[in-house]
C-alpha positions in Angstrom: 161.0 111.8 41.6 162.3 113.2 45.0 159.5 115.7 45.0 156.9 113.0 44.4 158.3 110.9 47.4 158.3 114.0 49.7 154.7 114.9 48.7 153.7 111.3 49.3 155.1 111.3 52.9 153.6 114.7 53.6 150.2 113.3 52.5 150.6 110.3 54.8 151.6 112.5 57.7 148.5 114.7 57.2 146.2 111.7 57.1 147.7 110.2 60.2 147.5 113.4 62.2 143.8 113.6 61.6 142.9 110.0 62.5 139.4 109.5 64.0 138.9 106.7 66.5 135.5 105.0 67.2 135.1 103.5 70.6 132.7 100.8 71.6 130.9 103.4 73.8 129.5 105.2 70.8 132.0 108.1 71.1 134.1 109.2 68.2 137.4 111.0 68.7 139.4 113.0 66.2 143.1 113.6 66.8 143.7 117.2 66.0 147.4 116.7 65.5 148.3 119.4 68.1 148.2 117.5 71.4 144.4 117.7 71.6 141.6 115.3 70.7 138.0 116.2 69.9 135.0 114.1 71.1 132.9 114.3 68.0 129.8 113.2 70.0 130.0 116.0 72.6 132.0 118.5 70.7 134.4 118.9 73.6 138.2 119.3 72.9 140.4 117.5 75.4 144.1 117.9 76.1 145.5 114.4 75.3 148.0 114.6 78.2 147.3 115.2 81.9 148.7 118.5 83.4 152.4 118.1 84.0 152.9 115.9 81.0 154.0 117.0 77.5 152.8 115.7 74.2 155.7 114.6 72.0 153.6 113.8 68.9 153.2 110.2 69.8 152.5 109.9 73.6 152.6 111.9 76.8 156.0 112.3 78.4 156.6 113.0 82.1 154.6 112.5 85.2 151.3 114.3 85.8 151.3 116.5 88.8 148.8 116.3 91.6 147.1 119.5 92.7 144.4 120.7 95.0 141.2 121.8 93.4 141.4 125.6 93.4 139.1 126.7 90.6 136.1 125.8 88.5 136.9 128.8 86.2 138.8 128.8 83.0 142.5 128.1 83.2 144.3 131.3 81.9 147.0 130.0 79.7 147.4 129.1 76.0 147.6 125.6 74.6 147.2 124.7 70.9 146.0 128.2 70.2 143.2 128.3 72.7 142.9 130.1 76.0 139.6 128.8 77.4 140.8 125.5 79.0 139.0 124.4 82.2 138.7 121.5 84.6 135.9 119.3 83.3 132.7 118.5 85.2 132.3 115.1 86.7 129.8 114.3 84.0 132.3 115.2 81.3 135.1 113.1 82.9 132.7 110.2 83.3 132.0 110.3 79.6 135.7 109.3 78.9 135.7 106.4 81.4 135.4 103.0 79.8 135.2 99.7 81.5 136.7 97.1 79.0 137.0 93.5 79.9 140.7 92.6 79.2 139.9 89.3 77.5 136.8 90.0 75.5 137.5 93.7 74.7 133.8 94.3 75.3 132.5 97.1 77.4 131.4 96.0 80.8 128.8 97.4 83.2 129.7 100.6 85.1 128.0 102.2 88.1 128.9 105.8 88.6 129.6 105.4 92.3 130.8 101.8 92.4 132.8 102.0 89.2 133.6 99.2 86.7 131.9 95.9 87.4 133.9 92.6 87.6 137.2 92.2 85.7 138.3 95.3 83.7 141.3 96.8 82.1 143.2 99.5 84.0 143.4 102.4 83.4 139.7 102.8 82.7 140.2 105.0 79.7 141.2 104.3 76.1 145.0 104.3 76.3 145.3 104.7 72.5 143.4 108.0 72.7 144.7 109.3 76.1 148.2 107.6 76.3 150.1 107.3 79.6 147.0 108.1 81.8 147.8 107.1 85.3 145.2 105.0 87.1 144.5 107.6 89.7 141.8 110.1 90.7 141.2 113.2 88.5 139.6 116.4 89.7 136.3 117.6 88.3 134.9 121.1 88.6 131.7 119.7 90.1 131.4 121.1 93.7 129.3 118.8 95.9 129.2 120.9 99.1 131.3 123.5 100.8 134.9 122.3 100.7 134.2 119.2 98.6 134.2 118.4 94.9 133.7 115.3 92.8 136.6 113.3 91.3 136.7 110.4 88.9 139.1 107.5 89.2 140.7 106.0 86.2 141.7 103.0 88.3 138.1 101.9 89.2 135.9 104.1 86.9 134.1 105.3 90.0 133.1 108.8 91.0 134.1 110.1 94.5 133.5 113.2 96.7 136.7 114.5 98.1 138.0 117.5 100.1 139.2 120.4 97.9 142.5 120.2 99.8 143.2 116.6 98.5 145.7 116.4 95.7 144.7 114.7 92.4 145.6 114.8 88.7 143.9 117.1 86.2 143.0 116.7 82.6 141.8 119.9 80.9 138.9 120.3 78.4 137.4 123.2 76.4 134.1 123.7 74.7 134.1 124.9 71.1 
């Protein structure tokens, strides 16, 4: 009897750890159960937490650190068994921005440089997929000109061009 109960709970935990989420933007996300989430539409694997935070199995603990944009190359450290993490492009970051009206839960219009239109929920990202995301700017690897790169704000949903010496948060991604 005890073995049956234990097997039941293990089965439930395995099901929960591989939950897929469908958003109203057409993207599907699969929780990989290791602090990463895969966008099934693009195939990209994202770290659930921002750099400086730690995944505790339920949410992201800690405060993301802010850093200057130093590299567009792969980040050379291991996470979840992978070594090819990198700063996402502006296009990739924009793909996880969502402008949801807080009352209707419907997606609202978004302009890439002006951000979310009218009333929208902050942060402009699905909090159930990327918990504890601060509503601040995040670096992209997209260099716009000498000394400048693009960032994306999860407060407004807009894209910006900023000096590489400015300090913003980072969320890492990897391609399969």
